[in-house]
N, C-alpha and C positions, 0 to 999 in steps of 0.2 A: 504494500500500500504506500503510495506516495503522499508526502506531507508538504503542504505549502510552507516554504521557509521565509518568503518575503512577498510583499504585494507591491505592485507598481501603481503609478498614479491613475492610469485609465481603469484598472480593475477596482481601485478604491472608489473612484467616481461612479462607476457602474453600480457597485454595492450601495452607495449612498442614494442613488436614484431609485433603485429597487426598494430600499428600506423606506424611503419617503412615500413611494407608491403603496406599499403594503400598510404603512401606518395610516395613510389616508383611507384605504379600503376598510381597515379594521378598527378605525377610531370609534365608531358607534359601540362596538363590542367592548372595547377598552373603557369607554365612558360608563358603560353599565357595571363594570367590575369595580369602579372607583367608589368605595363606601367609607373610607377612613381618612381623616378623622370625621369628615362630613361628606355626605353623598353629593358633591358638587357636579358630578357628571361631565367634567371637562378634561380629564387627564388625557384621553386619547386625542381629542381635538387640539389640545395644547401641544402635545408631542408631535402630531402631524404638522401643525403650523410651524413649529420650530424646525423640524427636519426639512420642510419645504423651503424655509428661509436659508437653511444651510446649503441645500442643493442650488438655490438661486445664485449663491455666491460663486458657484463653479463657472459661471459665465465670465468671471474675471481671470481665469487661468487658462492657458492653452491646453488643447486636447492631450498633448504629450507631456503635460506637467508631471513632476515627480510625485511620489506618494506624500512626501512632506509638504509640498506646495498645495496639493489637494486637501490634505488634512487641515492645513492652516486656513484655507478658504472656507472649508466646512465649519470650522470653529468660529471664524469671524461672522459668517452668516447666521449660525445658530445663536451665538451670544447676542447679536444685535436684534434677532427676531424671536428670542425666547419668550414664551408665554407661560405664565403660572410656574408653580414649583416644579412640575414635571418637565417643563421646557427648560428650566434652568439646570435641572439635573442632567438632562440629555445634552445640553450644551457643554457641561463640564465633562461628561464622558467623551465627547468629541475633542475637547481640549486635552484630556489625558492622552488620547490617541495621537494628537498632533505633537505633544511633548515627548512621546516615546519614539 
């Protein structure tokens, strides 16, 4: 079995686009799961919006950008477009990815 040892920029950008798409599709389901500490029903929507903002920032990097450049763009977009606590947490996950 082969293991991925590193990821390049285009693959990371593709992953981010798929993640944004799936979050958008599944946000109603995630919203229904959100019951703690109060059932505000916006966790999925907030995460989907944040990831969409992250992906929008990819327009600023060339298609052949490195993984570091892509991760930095995703972080910038996510931090500036984060909504709610779940969006901030997601933006910090992407920040950790960029820093590593």
